[in-house]
SERO-4910 file (N, C-alpha, C, O; in steps of 0.05 Angstrom, whole numbers):
BEGIN
 pado doro    nc1    nc2    nc3   cac1   cac2   cac3    cc1    cc2    cc3    oc1    oc2    oc3
  Met    A     17    -24      0      0      0      0     18     25      0     38     26     14
  Asn    A      9     45    -16     24     70    -17      5     93    -18      6    111    -35
  Lys    A    -14     93      2    -34    114      3    -22    141     10      0    142     22
  Ala    A    -37    162      4    -28    189     12    -26    191     42    -42    179     57
  Lys    A     -7    206     52     -2    208     81     -7    236     90     -5    256     75
  Phe    A    -14    238    116    -18    263    130      4    267    150      8    251    168
  Ile    A     20    288    146     44    293    162     42    321    175     34    340    162
  Thr    A     48    322    200     47    348    215     74    356    226     90    339    234
  Phe    A     78    382    227    102    394    240     93    407    266     74    422    266
  Glu    A    107    401    287    100    412    313    125    423    328    147    416    320
  Gly    A    120    439    348    143    450    364    136    478    374    117    490    364
  Ile    A    150    487    394    145    513    405    153    535    385    168    530    366
  Asp    A    142    559    388    149    581    371    179    586    371    191    588    393
  Gly    A    191    589    348    220    593    346    236    568    343    260    569    341
  Ala    A    222    545    341    237    519    339    247    515    311    265    498    307
  Gly    A    237    529    291    247    527    264    231    508    246    240    503    223
  Lys    A    209    499    255    193    480    239    184    492    213    185    479    192
  Ser    A    174    517    214    164    530    190    186    534    169    181    534    145
  Thr    A    210    538    179    233    542    161    238    518    144    245    520    120
  His    A    234    494    155    241    469    141    217    457    128    220    437    113
  Leu    A    193    467    133    169    454    122    168    455     91    162    435     78
  Ala    A    175    478     79    175    480     50    196    461     38    190    449     17
  Trp    A    219    459     50    239    440     40    229    412     41    233    396     22
  Phe    A    216    405     63    206    378     66    185    371     45    185    350     33
  Ala    A    167    390     40    146    386     20    158    383     -8    150    366    -23
  Glu    A    179    399    -14    192    396    -40    207    370    -43    208    358    -64
  Ala    A    218    361    -21    232    334    -21    212    312    -27    218    293    -41
  Leu    A    187    314    -16    167    295    -22    159    296    -51    155    275    -64
  Arg    A    157    320    -62    150    323    -90    171    310   -108    165    298   -129
  Lys    A    197    312   -100    218    300   -115    216    269   -114    228    255   -131
  Cys    A    202    259    -94    197    230    -92    172    222   -109    164    199   -108
  Gly    A    161    241   -123    138    235   -140    111    239   -127     91    230   -138
  Lys    A    110    252   -105     85    256    -90     72    283    -98     85    303   -102
  Gln    A     45    283    -99     30    308   -100     28    317    -71     20    301    -54
  Val    A     34    342    -65     35    351    -38     20    377    -34     22    396    -50
  Leu    A      4    378    -13    -10    402     -5      1    411     22      2    396     41
  Val    A     10    436     23     20    448     48     -1    466     59    -13    483     45
  Thr    A     -7    463     85    -28    478     98    -19    485    126      3    479    134
  Arg    A    -37    498    142    -29    506    169    -53    508    187    -76    509    179
  Glu    A    -46    508    213    -67    513    234    -57    533    254    -33    534    260
  Pro    A    -75    549    266   -103    552    256   -102    564    228    -84    580    222
  Gly    A   -121    557    211   -123    567    184   -130    545    165   -143    526    172
  Gly    A   -120    548    140   -124    527    120   -149    530    104   -151    518     82
  Thr    A   -169    544    114   -194    550    100   -201    579    103   -189    593    120
  Pro    A   -219    590     87   -226    619     91   -235    625    119   -227    645    131
  Leu    A   -253    607    130   -262    611    158   -239    608    177   -236    623    196
  Gly    A   -222    587    172   -200    582    190   -180    606    191   -169    611    212
  Glu    A   -176    619    168   -157    641    168   -169    665    183   -154    680    196
  Arg    A   -195    669    182   -208    690    197   -206    684    227   -200    702    243
  Leu    A   -210    659    234   -207    651    262   -178    654    271   -172    660    294
  Arg    A   -159    648    253   -130    650    260   -124    679    268   -110    683    288
  Asp    A   -134    698    253   -129    726    260   -139    733    287   -126    748    303
  Ile    A   -163    723    294   -174    728    320   -158    714    342   -151    726    362
  Leu    A   -151    689    337   -136    673    357   -109    684    363    -99    683    386
  Leu    A    -95    694    343    -68    704    346    -67    732    358    -46    741    367
  Asn    A    -89    746    357    -88    775    364   -108    784    385   -105    805    397
  Gln    A   -129    768    390   -150    777    408   -149    762    435   -151    737    434
  Pro    A   -145    775    457   -145    761    483   -172    748    488   -193    758    480
  Met    A   -171    724    500   -196    710    505   -191    689    527   -169    684    535
  Asn    A   -213    678    537   -212    657    557   -198    632    545   -201    627    521
  Ala    A   -184    618    561   -168    595    551   -186    574    538   -178    561    518
  Glu    A   -209    569    550   -227    549    539   -240    558    513   -246    542    495
  Thr    A   -246    584    511   -255    596    486   -235    591    464   -241    584    442
  Glu    A   -210    596    472   -187    592    453   -187    563    443   -183    558    419
  Ala    A   -190    544    461   -189    516    454   -213    509    435   -209    495    415
  Leu    A   -236    519    442   -260    514    425   -257    525    397   -264    512    378
  Leu    A   -246    549    395   -242    561    369   -221    546    353   -224    543    328
  Met    A   -200    537    366   -180    521    352   -192    496    340   -186    489    317
  Phe    A   -208    482    355   -220    457    345   -242    463    324   -247    447    306
  Ala    A   -256    486    327   -275    493    306   -262    498    280   -271    488    259
  Ala    A   -239    513    280   -224    517    256   -213    491    245   -212    486    221
  Arg    A   -206    473    263   -195    447    255   -215    429    241   -209    416    222
  Leu    A   -240    430    251   -261    414    239   -265    422    210   -267    405    192
  Glu    A   -266    448    205   -268    458    177   -244    450    161   -247    442    137
  His    A   -221    452    173   -196    445    159   -196    416    150   -189    409    128
  Ile    A   -204    398    168   -205    370    163   -224    363    140   -218    350    121
  Glu    A   -249    373    143   -270    366    125   -268    380     98   -276    369     77
  Gln    A   -257    404     97   -256    419     72   -230    416     57   -229    420     33
  Val    A   -208    410     72   -182    410     59   -167    383     62   -160    370     42
  Ile    A   -163    374     87   -145    351     92   -156    325     80   -143    312     64
  Lys    A   -180    318     89   -192    292     80   -196    292     49   -190    272     37
  Pro    A   -207    313     37   -211    312      8   -184    309     -7   -183    294    -27
  Ala    A   -163    322      3   -137    319    -10   -127    291     -8   -117    279    -28
  Leu    A   -128    279     16   -119    252     20   -135    232      2   -123    213     -9
  Gln    A   -160    236      0   -177    219    -16   -170    220    -46   -174    201    -60
  Gln    A   -159    243    -54   -150    246    -82   -122    237    -87   -111    239   -109
  Gly    A   -109    227    -65    -82    217    -68    -60    238    -63    -37    233    -69
  Thr    A    -68    261    -53    -48    282    -47    -39    281    -18    -55    279      0
  Trp    A    -13    281    -15     -1    281     12     -6    309     24     -3    329     11
  Val    A    -12    310     50    -18    335     64      4    339     85      8    322    102
  Val    A     16    362     85     36    370    105     25    395    119     22    416    106
  Ser    A     20    393    145      8    415    159     26    426    181     38    411    197
  Asp    A     28    452    182     42    466    203     23    468    227      7    486    229
  Arg    A     25    448    244      9    444    269    -17    429    263    -28    430    242
  Phe    A    -26    415    284    -52    401    285    -60    398    314    -53    416    330
  Ser    A    -74    378    321    -85    376    349    -64    374    371    -69    382    393
  Asp    A    -41    363    364    -20    362    385    -14    390    395     -7    393    419
  Ala    A    -16    410    378    -11    438    386    -32    447    407    -25    462    425
  Ser    A    -57    437    404    -77    445    424    -71    433    451    -75    446    472
  Phe    A    -62    408    452    -54    395    477    -30    410    489    -27    411    514
  Ala    A    -12    420    472     12    433    482      6    462    491     13    470    513
  Tyr    A     -7    477    474    -12    506    479    -36    511    498    -33    524    518
  Gln    A    -59    500    490    -82    505    507    -82    487    532    -91    495    553
  Gly    A    -71    463    529    -69    445    552    -46    452    570    -49    460    593
  Gly    A    -21    448    560      2    454    576      5    483    582      9    491    606
  Gly    A      4    500    562      9    529    566    -13    543    581     -8    558    600
  Arg    A    -38    539    573    -61    553    585    -74    539    609    -87    551    625
  Gly    A    -69    513    611    -80    498    633   -108    487    629   -121    478    648
  Val    A   -117    486    604   -143    472    598   -139    443    604   -119    431    597
  Lys    A   -159    431    618   -156    403    626   -154    384    601   -169    387    582
  Val    A   -136    365    603   -131    347    582   -157    332    574   -162    326    551
  Ala    A   -173    324    595   -197    310    590   -216    325    571   -229    313    554
  Lys    A   -217    351    574   -234    368    557   -224    368    529   -239    367    509
  Leu    A   -197    370    526   -185    370    499   -189    343    486   -193    341    462
  Glu    A   -187    322    502   -192    295    490   -220    292    480   -225    279    460
  Gln    A   -239    304    494   -267    303    485   -270    318    459   -284    308    441
  Leu    A   -257    341    456   -258    356    431   -245    341    409   -255    340    386
  Glu    A   -222    329    415   -208    313    395   -225    290    385   -226    285    361
  Cys    A   -238    276    403   -256    254    396   -280    264    379   -288    250    360
  Trp    A   -290    287    386   -313    298    372   -305    306    343   -319    300    324
  Val    A   -283    320    341   -275    332    316   -261    312    297   -266    313    273
  His    A   -244    295    307   -231    276    289   -225    249    303   -202    240    304
  Glu    A   -246    236    312   -244    210    323   -233    190    302   -242    190    280
  Asn    A   -213    175    310   -201    155    293   -186    167    269   -181    153    249
  Phe    A   -179    192    270   -164    205    249   -141    220    262   -144    240    276
  Gln    A   -116    211    256    -92    223    266    -71    225    244    -74    211    224
  Pro    A    -51    242    247    -29    243    227    -15    216    225    -14    201    244
  Asp    A     -5    210    201     11    186    197     39    190    209     52    171    218
  Leu    A     48    215    210     74    222    221     73    250    232     63    268    220
  Thr    A     84    253    256     87    280    268    116    285    274    129    270    289
  Leu    A    126    307    263    154    314    267    155    336    288    145    359    283
  Leu    A    166    330    311    167    348    334    195    361    335    214    348    342
  Phe    A    196    387    330    221    402    331    226    410    360    211    424    372
  Asp    A    248    400    371    254    403    399    280    418    403    300    412    391
  Leu    A    279    439    420    303    454    427    297    470    453    274    474    460
  Pro    A    318    478    467    314    493    492    298    519    487    301    532    467
  Val    A    281    525    507    264    549    505    281    574    500    273    591    485
  Glu    A    303    576    515    319    601    512    330    605    484    333    628    475
  Val    A    335    583    470    345    585    442    322    594    424    326    611    407
  Ala    A    299    583    429    275    590    413    269    620    417    262    634    398
  Arg    A    270    629    441    264    657    447    284    676    434    277    697    424
  Gln    A    309    667    433    330    684    420    324    686    390    328    708    379
  Arg    A    315    665    378    308    665    350    285    684    345    285    699    325
  Leu    A    265    684    362    242    701    359    248    730    363    233    747    353
  Ser    A    270    736    377    277    764    382    283    779    357    283    804    357
  Asn    A    288    765    335    294    778    310    268    787    295    269    802    276
  Asn    A    245    777    304    220    784    292    211    813    299    214    821    322
  Ile    A    202    827    280    193    855    285    167    855    300    164    870    319
  Thr    A    148    838    292    122    837    305    118    809    316    125    789    303
  Leu    A    106    806    339    101    781    352     71    779    358     59    798    367
  Asp    A     59    755    352     31    751    360     29    746    390     49    745    403
  Arg    A      5    743    400      1    742    429     12    716    440     18    715    464
  Phe    A     15    695    424     28    670    434     58    675    436     71    668    456
  Glu    A     70    686    415     99    691    415    108    710    437    131    710    445
  Gln    A     89    726    446     96    746    468     95    733    496    102    747    515
  Glu    A     87    708    498     85    696    524    113    693    537    133    693    524
  Lys    A    113    689    563    137    687    579    150    659    575    137    640    566
  Asp    A    175    657    583    189    632    580    175    609    595    175    586    586
  Ser    A    164    616    619    150    595    635    127    583    619    121    559    623
  Phe    A    114    599    603     92    588    586    103    568    567     92    546    564
  Phe    A    125    574    553    136    557    533    149    532    546    150    511    533
  Glu    A    158    534    570    168    510    584    146    490    588    150    466    584
  Lys    A    122    500    595     99    482    598     89    471    572     81    448    570
  Val    A     90    488    551     82    478    524    101    456    515     92    435    505
  Gln    A    127    460    519    146    440    510    143    414    526    145    393    514
  Gln    A    138    416    552    134    392    568    109    377    558    109    352    557
  Ala    A     88    392    551     63    379    542     68    365    515     56    344    510
  Tyr    A     84    377    498     91    364    473    105    337    478     99    317    465
  Leu    A    124    337    496    139    312    502    120    291    514    123    267    509
  Glu    A    101    300    531     82    281    542     64    270    520     57    246    520
  Arg    A     57    286    501     41    277    478     57    257    462     46    237    452
  Arg    A     83    262    458    101    244    444    102    217    458    101    196    445
  Asn    A    104    217    484    105    193    500     80    177    498     80    152    499
  Lys    A     57    191    494     31    177    492     27    165    465     12    146    462
  His    A     39    177    444     36    168    417     63    164    403     69    176    383
  Pro    A     80    146    414    107    143    404    108    131    375    127    134    361
  Asp    A     86    118    367     85    105    341     86    125    318     95    118    296
  Arg    A     76    149    322     75    169    300     93    193    303     96    209    285
  Phe    A    106    196    327    123    219    331    152    212    324    163    191    330
  Val    A    165    232    311    194    232    307    204    258    318    195    279    309
  Val    A    222    257    337    233    282    349    257    291    333    276    275    328
  Ile    A    257    316    324    279    328    309    294    347    328    283    365    340
  Asp    A    320    342    330    337    359    347    341    386    332    358    387    313
  Ala    A    326    406    340    327    432    326    351    449    333    353    472    323
  Thr    A    368    439    350    393    455    356    414    449    335    435    463    335
  Gln    A    409    430    318    429    423    297    430    444    275    413    462    274
  Thr    A    450    442    258    452    459    235    429    453    216    418    431    217
  Pro    A    421    472    199    400    467    179    405    442    162    387    427    156
  Glu    A    430    437    155    437    414    139    432    388    155    422    369    143
  Gln    A    439    388    180    434    364    197    404    359    201    395    336    201
  Val    A    389    381    204    360    378    207    348    366    182    331    348    183
  Lys    A    357    376    159    347    366    133    354    336    130    338    321    119
  Ala    A    377    329    140    385    300    138    366    283    154    358    261    146
  Asp    A    358    293    178    339    278    195    312    277    182    298    257    183
  Leu    A    304    299    169    278    300    156    278    280    132    258    268    126
  Gly    A    301    279    119    303    260     96    300    231    105    288    215     91
  Lys    A    311    225    129    307    198    140    278    192    146    268    170    142
  Ala    A    264    213    156    236    210    162    220    205    136    201    189    136
  Ile    A    227    218    114    214    214     89    218    185     79    200    172     70
  Leu    A    243    176     81    249    148     73    233    128     89    223    108     79
  Ser    A    230    134    115    215    116    133    186    114    126    175     92    123
  Ile    A    173    137    122    144    137    117    138    129     88    115    121     82
  Asn    A    157    132     71    153    125     42    160     97     36    157     88     13
  Ser    A    169     81     56    175     53     52    150     36     49    131     42     63
  Pro    A    150     16     33    127     -2     31    121    -15     58    139    -22     72
  Leu    A     96    -18     64     88    -30     89     91    -60     88     86    -74    107
***
């Protein structure tokens, strides 16, 4: 079987995942795959409108979680599943693991509530592969310092990102079968080499 795959990139802000996502998608295309690159929150007209609200408008933590999953439901039904059904590989900058990390770990929304939303929005549907970019918070913050404008997540304190990072690792431990941790402290060339290994792994015949 060589069905289309759903691959997600995860990590704290400043981890460098977005920098390597385009390269990864192009590498897949060189392997003969049709590839759709998308993002969360976003990916649909409604999702992009919600993204602007989520990144810039202060709100209750549970409201934030609900809006994230509302945007995600549209994303899945309007973009991700149709593409996969047509044989197109989907590479997304964030998915539900980000909600468990940011709204769960960072904001303190109870995991049980997030699990209920996950079950409601995409029961029995998960990424085939999740690439988790891991690096110390202080390094990520230093990288973000070069940005002229920061959204309300990027403006959070180091303690927030420490909790987000811990939640990501807990999520990895819960789903080790689909997570691959990428050491984001490496040089760009070394990171690409690790991503290339991930492509070879997921592209191998079952």
